[in-house]
VOFI-543576 format. One record per residue (C-alpha): residue number from 0; residue in three letters; x, y, z. Coordinates in steps of 0.1 Angstrom, whole numbers, padded with zeros to 4 digits, m for minus. Example, Ala and Ser with C-alpha at 12.3 -4.5 7.8 and 13.67 -1.06 7.14 Angstrom:
REM VOFI-543576
+-----+-----+-------+-------+-------+
|   k |   r |     u |     v |     w |
+-----+-----+-------+-------+-------+
|   0 | ala |  0123 | m0045 |  0078 |
|   1 | ser |  0137 | m0011 |  0071 |
+-----+-----+-------+-------+-------+
This chain:
REM VOFI-543576
+-----+-----+-------+-------+-------+
|   k |   r |     u |     v |     w |
+-----+-----+-------+-------+-------+
|   0 | met |  0364 | m0090 |  0512 |
|   1 | lys |  0368 | m0117 |  0486 |
|   2 | asn |  0335 | m0132 |  0495 |
|   3 | arg |  0318 | m0098 |  0491 |
|   4 | lys |  0334 | m0093 |  0457 |
|   5 | ser |  0323 | m0128 |  0446 |
|   6 | thr |  0288 | m0120 |  0457 |
|   7 | val |  0288 | m0087 |  0437 |
|   8 | tyr |  0302 | m0105 |  0406 |
|   9 | leu |  0275 | m0132 |  0410 |
|  10 | leu |  0248 | m0106 |  0413 |
|  11 | leu |  0261 | m0087 |  0382 |
|  12 | ala |  0263 | m0120 |  0363 |
|  13 | gly |  0228 | m0128 |  0373 |
|  14 | val |  0215 | m0094 |  0362 |
|  15 | cys |  0233 | m0096 |  0329 |
|  16 | leu |  0219 | m0131 |  0324 |
|  17 | leu |  0184 | m0119 |  0331 |
|  18 | ile |  0187 | m0090 |  0307 |
|  19 | met |  0201 | m0113 |  0280 |
|  20 | ser |  0173 | m0138 |  0286 |
|  21 | val |  0146 | m0111 |  0284 |
|  22 | ala |  0162 | m0097 |  0252 |
|  23 | ile |  0164 | m0132 |  0236 |
|  24 | ala |  0128 | m0138 |  0245 |
|  25 | tyr |  0117 | m0105 |  0230 |
|  26 | ile |  0136 | m0112 |  0198 |
|  27 | ile |  0121 | m0147 |  0195 |
|  28 | lys |  0086 | m0133 |  0201 |
|  29 | tyr |  0092 | m0105 |  0176 |
|  30 | tyr |  0102 | m0129 |  0148 |
|  31 | thr |  0076 | m0155 |  0158 |
|  32 | asp |  0048 | m0128 |  0156 |
|  33 | asn |  0062 | m0115 |  0123 |
|  34 | arg |  0062 | m0149 |  0108 |
|  35 | arg |  0027 | m0156 |  0120 |
|  36 | glu |  0015 | m0124 |  0103 |
|  37 | glu |  0035 | m0132 |  0072 |
|  38 | ala |  0019 | m0166 |  0070 |
|  39 | met | m0016 | m0151 |  0073 |
|  40 | tyr | m0009 | m0126 |  0045 |
|  41 | glu |  0006 | m0154 |  0023 |
|  42 | ser | m0026 | m0174 |  0029 |
|  43 | leu | m0048 | m0144 |  0019 |
|  44 | gln | m0026 | m0138 | m0012 |
|  45 | ala | m0031 | m0174 | m0023 |
|  46 | thr | m0069 | m0167 | m0025 |
|  47 | val | m0065 | m0139 | m0050 |
|  48 | thr | m0070 | m0156 | m0083 |
|  49 | gly | m0065 | m0146 | m0119 |
|  50 | leu | m0091 | m0148 | m0147 |
|  51 | pro | m0081 | m0157 | m0183 |
|  52 | ile | m0075 | m0127 | m0204 |
|  53 | pro | m0101 | m0127 | m0231 |
|  54 | ser | m0090 | m0129 | m0267 |
|  55 | pro | m0099 | m0098 | m0288 |
|  56 | ser | m0116 | m0121 | m0313 |
|  57 | ala | m0138 | m0135 | m0286 |
|  58 | ala | m0153 | m0101 | m0277 |
|  59 | pro | m0191 | m0102 | m0284 |
|  60 | thr | m0203 | m0081 | m0313 |
|  61 | met | m0234 | m0059 | m0309 |
|  62 | pro | m0260 | m0053 | m0335 |
|  63 | pro | m0259 | m0017 | m0350 |
|  64 | ala | m0290 | m0006 | m0331 |
|  65 | ala | m0276 | m0017 | m0298 |
|  66 | glu | m0243 |  0000 | m0305 |
|  67 | ala | m0261 |  0033 | m0311 |
|  68 | thr | m0280 |  0031 | m0277 |
|  69 | ala | m0255 |  0014 | m0254 |
|  70 | ser | m0233 |  0036 | m0232 |
|  71 | pro | m0196 |  0032 | m0240 |
|  72 | lys | m0176 |  0008 | m0218 |
|  73 | pro | m0142 |  0017 | m0205 |
|  74 | glu | m0113 |  0001 | m0224 |
|  75 | ile | m0098 | m0028 | m0206 |
|  76 | pro | m0060 | m0029 | m0210 |
|  77 | asp | m0044 | m0062 | m0221 |
|  78 | asp | m0029 | m0066 | m0187 |
|  79 | glu | m0032 | m0098 | m0167 |
|  80 | ala | m0031 | m0078 | m0134 |
|  81 | ile | m0065 | m0064 | m0143 |
|  82 | phe | m0080 | m0099 | m0143 |
|  83 | arg | m0073 | m0108 | m0107 |
|  84 | thr | m0103 | m0114 | m0085 |
|  85 | val | m0106 | m0108 | m0048 |
|  86 | asp | m0133 | m0123 | m0026 |
|  87 | phe | m0141 | m0093 | m0004 |
|  88 | thr | m0171 | m0110 |  0012 |
|  89 | ala | m0149 | m0138 |  0025 |
|  90 | leu | m0121 | m0115 |  0036 |
|  91 | gln | m0145 | m0093 |  0056 |
|  92 | glu | m0164 | m0122 |  0072 |
|  93 | asp | m0134 | m0145 |  0079 |
|  94 | thr | m0105 | m0122 |  0084 |
|  95 | asn | m0113 | m0086 |  0092 |
|  96 | ala | m0144 | m0065 |  0086 |
|  97 | asp | m0123 | m0033 |  0080 |
|  98 | ile | m0108 | m0047 |  0047 |
|  99 | tyr | m0123 | m0027 |  0019 |
| 100 | ala | m0097 | m0028 | m0009 |
| 101 | trp | m0066 | m0047 | m0021 |
| 102 | ile | m0033 | m0032 | m0034 |
| 103 | tyr | m0009 | m0049 | m0058 |
| 104 | ile |  0024 | m0039 | m0075 |
| 105 | pro |  0036 | m0067 | m0098 |
| 106 | asp |  0071 | m0081 | m0092 |
| 107 | thr |  0072 | m0068 | m0056 |
| 108 | arg |  0059 | m0081 | m0023 |
| 109 | ile |  0033 | m0054 | m0022 |
| 110 | asp |  0001 | m0076 | m0025 |
| 111 | tyr | m0021 | m0068 |  0005 |
| 112 | pro | m0055 | m0060 |  0017 |
| 113 | val | m0062 | m0023 |  0025 |
| 114 | leu | m0080 | m0015 |  0058 |
| 115 | gln | m0096 |  0016 |  0074 |
| 116 | his | m0105 |  0016 |  0111 |
| 117 | pro | m0139 |  0032 |  0118 |
| 118 | ser | m0127 |  0054 |  0147 |
| 119 | asp | m0089 |  0053 |  0152 |
| 120 | asp | m0068 |  0065 |  0123 |
| 121 | thr | m0035 |  0051 |  0137 |
| 122 | tyr | m0049 |  0017 |  0148 |
| 123 | tyr | m0035 | m0003 |  0120 |
| 124 | leu | m0001 |  0013 |  0124 |
| 125 | asn |  0002 | m0007 |  0156 |
| 126 | tyr | m0022 | m0036 |  0152 |
| 127 | asn | m0024 | m0066 |  0129 |
| 128 | leu | m0051 | m0082 |  0108 |
| 129 | asp | m0061 | m0105 |  0137 |
| 130 | gly | m0062 | m0077 |  0163 |
| 131 | ser | m0029 | m0086 |  0179 |
| 132 | lys | m0007 | m0056 |  0188 |
| 133 | gly |  0027 | m0052 |  0172 |
| 134 | tyr |  0044 | m0054 |  0138 |
| 135 | pro |  0040 | m0056 |  0109 |
| 136 | gly |  0006 | m0038 |  0113 |
| 137 | cys | m0015 | m0034 |  0081 |
| 138 | ile | m0017 | m0014 |  0050 |
| 139 | tyr | m0043 |  0012 |  0057 |
| 140 | thr | m0059 |  0046 |  0050 |
| 141 | glu | m0073 |  0072 |  0073 |
| 142 | arg | m0110 |  0083 |  0076 |
| 143 | glu | m0102 |  0116 |  0059 |
| 144 | asn | m0100 |  0095 |  0027 |
| 145 | ala | m0132 |  0080 |  0011 |
| 146 | lys | m0131 |  0043 |  0006 |
| 147 | asp | m0141 |  0046 | m0030 |
| 148 | phe | m0108 |  0064 | m0039 |
| 149 | ser | m0127 |  0094 | m0052 |
| 150 | asp | m0105 |  0119 | m0034 |
| 151 | phe | m0079 |  0140 | m0052 |
| 152 | asn | m0052 |  0124 | m0030 |
| 153 | thr | m0057 |  0091 | m0012 |
| 154 | val | m0028 |  0084 |  0011 |
| 155 | ile | m0020 |  0047 |  0018 |
| 156 | tyr |  0003 |  0039 |  0047 |
| 157 | gly |  0025 |  0008 |  0054 |
| 158 | his |  0055 | m0001 |  0075 |
| 159 | asn |  0090 | m0004 |  0060 |
| 160 | met |  0097 | m0039 |  0074 |
| 161 | lys |  0133 | m0051 |  0074 |
| 162 | asn |  0122 | m0086 |  0062 |
| 163 | gly |  0109 | m0070 |  0030 |
| 164 | ser |  0072 | m0072 |  0037 |
| 165 | met |  0045 | m0045 |  0038 |
| 166 | phe |  0057 | m0013 |  0020 |
| 167 | his |  0095 | m0021 |  0022 |
| 168 | asp |  0096 | m0026 | m0016 |
| 169 | leu |  0086 |  0010 | m0023 |
| 170 | his |  0122 |  0017 | m0017 |
| 171 | asn |  0130 | m0002 | m0050 |
| 172 | tyr |  0119 |  0030 | m0067 |
| 173 | glu |  0150 |  0048 | m0053 |
| 174 | asp |  0168 |  0031 | m0082 |
| 175 | glu |  0155 |  0051 | m0113 |
| 176 | ser |  0160 |  0020 | m0134 |
| 177 | phe |  0132 |  0002 | m0115 |
| 178 | leu |  0103 |  0025 | m0125 |
| 179 | pro |  0101 |  0020 | m0163 |
| 180 | asp |  0092 | m0017 | m0159 |
| 181 | his |  0072 | m0013 | m0127 |
| 182 | ser |  0051 |  0017 | m0134 |
| 183 | tyr |  0016 |  0005 | m0124 |
| 184 | val | m0002 |  0001 | m0091 |
| 185 | tyr | m0035 | m0018 | m0090 |
| 186 | ile | m0063 | m0012 | m0065 |
| 187 | tyr | m0091 | m0037 | m0063 |
| 188 | thr | m0124 | m0029 | m0047 |
| 189 | pro | m0156 | m0050 | m0045 |
| 190 | asp | m0169 | m0034 | m0077 |
| 191 | arg | m0140 | m0018 | m0095 |
| 192 | val | m0104 | m0023 | m0106 |
| 193 | leu | m0084 |  0009 | m0105 |
| 194 | arg | m0051 |  0011 | m0124 |
| 195 | tyr | m0027 |  0039 | m0115 |
| 196 | arg |  0005 |  0049 | m0132 |
| 197 | ile |  0034 |  0060 | m0110 |
| 198 | phe |  0048 |  0094 | m0119 |
| 199 | thr |  0072 |  0102 | m0091 |
| 200 | ala |  0089 |  0088 | m0060 |
| 201 | tyr |  0110 |  0107 | m0035 |
| 202 | arg |  0119 |  0113 |  0002 |
| 203 | tyr |  0098 |  0139 |  0020 |
| 204 | asp |  0093 |  0152 |  0055 |
| 205 | asp |  0068 |  0137 |  0079 |
| 206 | arg |  0041 |  0163 |  0076 |
| 207 | his |  0005 |  0150 |  0074 |
| 208 | leu | m0003 |  0152 |  0037 |
| 209 | leu | m0041 |  0152 |  0041 |
| 210 | tyr | m0041 |  0182 |  0066 |
| 211 | ser | m0012 |  0202 |  0053 |
| 212 | phe | m0026 |  0210 |  0018 |
| 213 | asp | m0058 |  0224 |  0004 |
| 214 | tyr | m0073 |  0198 | m0019 |
| 215 | ala | m0108 |  0212 | m0019 |
| 216 | thr | m0101 |  0238 | m0046 |
| 217 | glu | m0085 |  0236 | m0080 |
| 218 | glu | m0061 |  0263 | m0070 |
| 219 | gly | m0051 |  0243 | m0039 |
| 220 | arg | m0046 |  0211 | m0059 |
| 221 | ser | m0026 |  0229 | m0086 |
| 222 | gly | m0004 |  0245 | m0059 |
| 223 | tyr |  0002 |  0211 | m0044 |
| 224 | leu |  0012 |  0196 | m0077 |
| 225 | ser |  0035 |  0226 | m0084 |
| 226 | glu |  0052 |  0219 | m0051 |
| 227 | ile |  0059 |  0182 | m0056 |
| 228 | phe |  0070 |  0188 | m0092 |
| 229 | gly |  0092 |  0215 | m0080 |
| 230 | ile |  0112 |  0193 | m0056 |
| 231 | arg |  0148 |  0192 | m0066 |
| 232 | ser |  0166 |  0164 | m0048 |
| 233 | met |  0189 |  0135 | m0055 |
| 234 | ser |  0161 |  0112 | m0041 |
| 235 | val |  0136 |  0122 | m0067 |
| 236 | val |  0127 |  0097 | m0095 |
| 237 | arg |  0101 |  0110 | m0120 |
| 238 | asp |  0084 |  0099 | m0152 |
| 239 | asp |  0081 |  0131 | m0172 |
| 240 | gln |  0059 |  0113 | m0198 |
| 241 | val |  0030 |  0111 | m0173 |
| 242 | glu |  0007 |  0142 | m0173 |
| 243 | val | m0010 |  0150 | m0140 |
| 244 | thr | m0035 |  0177 | m0135 |
| 245 | ala | m0056 |  0192 | m0107 |
| 246 | gly | m0086 |  0172 | m0120 |
| 247 | asp | m0070 |  0138 | m0117 |
| 248 | lys | m0072 |  0112 | m0089 |
| 249 | leu | m0039 |  0103 | m0071 |
| 250 | ile | m0027 |  0078 | m0046 |
| 251 | thr |  0003 |  0084 | m0024 |
| 252 | leu |  0020 |  0053 | m0009 |
| 253 | ser |  0038 |  0063 |  0022 |
| 254 | thr |  0064 |  0044 |  0043 |
| 255 | cys |  0093 |  0051 |  0066 |
| 256 | val |  0129 |  0058 |  0059 |
| 257 | gly |  0153 |  0037 |  0079 |
| 258 | asn |  0169 |  0057 |  0108 |
| 259 | gln |  0152 |  0089 |  0097 |
| 260 | ala |  0121 |  0093 |  0118 |
| 261 | glu |  0115 |  0128 |  0104 |
| 262 | asn |  0113 |  0115 |  0068 |
| 263 | arg |  0089 |  0095 |  0047 |
| 264 | tyr |  0094 |  0078 |  0013 |
| 265 | leu |  0065 |  0085 | m0010 |
| 266 | val |  0055 |  0069 | m0043 |
| 267 | gln |  0028 |  0087 | m0062 |
| 268 | ala |  0006 |  0075 | m0090 |
| 269 | val | m0023 |  0089 | m0111 |
| 270 | leu | m0055 |  0070 | m0120 |
| 271 | val | m0054 |  0060 | m0157 |
| 272 | asn | m0081 |  0032 | m0158 |
| 273 | asp | m0113 |  0028 | m0138 |
| 274 | ile | m0129 | m0005 | m0147 |
| 275 | pro | m0161 | m0020 | m0133 |
| 276 | val | m0157 | m0056 | m0122 |
| 277 | ser | m0188 | m0065 | m0141 |
| 278 | asp | m0171 | m0056 | m0174 |
| 279 | ile | m0141 | m0077 | m0165 |
| 280 | asn | m0162 | m0107 | m0157 |
| 281 | glu | m0182 | m0106 | m0189 |
+-----+-----+-------+-------+-------+
């Protein structure tokens, strides 16, 4: 009897040891993979460079005749984030051909390429820049949204990673004191820099924003805005100084809420500056 009990104990100990070994191996792989992807993103972020902000006095003057015939150029804010340059040709050739934009929120870790898969809308939820499966995935949009950000509402997705990467820092906006000093989101494309001003952040349900609302008509867009401005919740942070209309262009940054699979945390911003890269580089 004692020998039988000893055998059972040994078997149980072996099973426990095996389970523990598998768990440890999984944890090591998880953190190793995450660190590899972090290192890749850090390397890409290092390639994004800033241009010197031109002095107002250095702006070229135009003769009166030219001023009368030239089309007006958009005003370029005195904002160093505007003057960052992204080499999209190198990113697409050397890293991933699906990269088509870059998103940046100063003083956060949100500083990433934006991707869109040509056939699978959820691909970059589960796959990384190098094609490996797993976390952290990528910052991405779905095919329902145009890559030129011309839609009324462009929804950009990213994981809420525990290590603070990807869209984790969107949750900083849960503290209403964070918004006043961090109110702009920058989107860089090969030919334009888009500057958006954040007007609200809040917890929402997990419905699909692109299929649940009618953005095709002014009435539908107005109805959507009425709904989000009508949200009354302790989670809502809003800048009432920002005017948003059915004719504007919005971005919605969407990430998960920890331990609440049925909820999403959304940060929404409205386009306030659309600047050609050619004007910035002059």
